[in-house]
N, C-alpha and C positions, 0 to 999 in steps of 0.2 A: 496757533490761537492760543492750544493748550498752553507752551511753556510762560504765553503774557499774561496769564491769567496765575501761574504759578511765583510767579516774579509777582508781579501785585501785589501775593495775597503772602509772602515773604515779606516783600518790604512792612504793609501796616503792620503785620505780626512781630514785627521785629521793634517797632516805634512804640506797644508795649511796652515793649520792653527794655529800655529808653530810659522812657518817661520820670522818674522820680516820685513818690506821693510827698504832699506839701510838709515837710518843716512842723510839728506841732511840738508845742509843754507836752503831754500828755505821749510823744516818741519819749521824748528826749529823759521823762523822770522817770519811763519802765525802762529802760535803759540803763541808768543811773540804777536801777534801782538791783536791775538784774546784776550790773556789778556787785553790790554786798552781795546777795545768792549768791555768786562764785566764788566769793569772801571765805561764806560760809560750809561750800564743798569742794572748797579749793581745784574746783577744775582747771585745769591747763588749756583748755579749748584755745576760751577768750580772754584769759584771765586770770589777773592774781586778787581784783576786785578792785585795785589803783586805776585810776585813767592817770597816763600817765605823759609828758609835757617834755619836751624836750629845750635845755635852757643853757645848749652854748652861748658863751658870749656875753649874760647872763637877757643870753634872747626875749623871755620868757614875760620882764621888765619891761626893758625895749622897743618891743617889735609891737606894729600894733596889729597883724597876725598868727596868733597862734594854734596850734592842731592837738588835739586832744587825741596821747591814744593807749583803746579798752584793751592791752595785751603787751606787754613791755619787752616781748620776744620779736614785735618788729620795730625793733633799735638792737637785737643780735647781729637778727638775718637781714635788713636792708638800708638800716643807716649806721651812722659812725658818730651822735652823738656818745657824749660822757657823760653827762648833767647835766637830769632832770627834779621837776614838778611833779610830784603825782598830789592827786585827792581821791583821797580814800572816807567813800562814802559811808555811812552808818546811820544814814539818812536818804528818801528817799530827794530830799533838799537840803540838804545838809554834806560838809566832807572836814578833814579835815584837812592836812597842807605839808608834805614836804618833805624834804629833798635831798640829793642823795649824787653819787660820782662813781663808775663803774673804772676807769682806764685806769686811774695810779693805786698801789695798791699798797694797802684794803681798802677792800672799796668804803666807804659810808657811805648814810645814811642819820638825819638827825628829824627829830617832830617841832611839831610845831602842838604850842597845847591853846591855836586859836582854832576860831569853831569859824566854821565859815558857813552860808545861807541863803540859799539861788530860789530868786520868784522870774519866775513867768513875766512877758508880755508879749503881743500883738499889737502890728500895725498896717495894715494893705499888706497880712498874709507875710509877713517877715515876720520870725520872731523873734524874740532878741531876749535875754534874760542880766538881770544883773547883784551880783554875786556881796555880798554884804559881811560886814566884816569890823567887830569895834564902832558903828557910831562914823563907815567909809564905805562909800558903793562905787565898784568898778561897774562898767554897760558896757556889754559883748553883744551882737549880731551874732548869730548863726549861721552864718555863709552854705558849710552844704555836712552830710552824712552821708560816709561812706562803705562798703565792709571793703577793707584789701585781705588777699592772703597771701596767708604764708607758711607756711612748708608744711607738712606730718600732719594734712587738716584741716590745723588751727587759722582761728583770723583773726583780724583785729578791726574792732569798728576807729577809723574815724572821724573827730568832731571835729569842722573846722570853725574857730571865730574870727569876728574881725572886733579891734580893745575901739567901742570909743570916749569913753569918757571914766575917769575918778574921779570922783568928789568924798572931798576930807568939810564935814561943817565945823562949821566954826564955832571956837573955843566958845560957849558960857551962850551959841543960840538957841532956841528952843527948839523943839523936834514933835 
């Protein structure tokens, strides 16, 4: 009987750890704000301040699902990606986008002078956000948020997004 109670206790105890709290705009905003703080502190434990997306074969522009990683070391340790898009936040809801590649010598990168803004919204406990840039908007559903362990007690946060649509207003339309 004691063994059976122990098994039941362990089962319910493990369920508590398997459940994840619902994603919220507050949680994502906090992560993006922390990445700004990490940039100013130059901490290596969770990354450089930029959120990195693999752009192999222009996947960022074509794929319906993309993953943002808070620590570029993920790609050095667990992936073979060479081309990247990076979102470097300078406000909790605004970032600059850049591109880089690391497989051809010399490694190179280019920064955009365009600024992007994020607006969050939810519907039936599903979190979405829209990325605004010069009159166009791209909307994503936030599918998941997870913490991935890396070497030397480092980790990366991974945000999985599903691209829903891109909208560019008609020239001359009123906004």
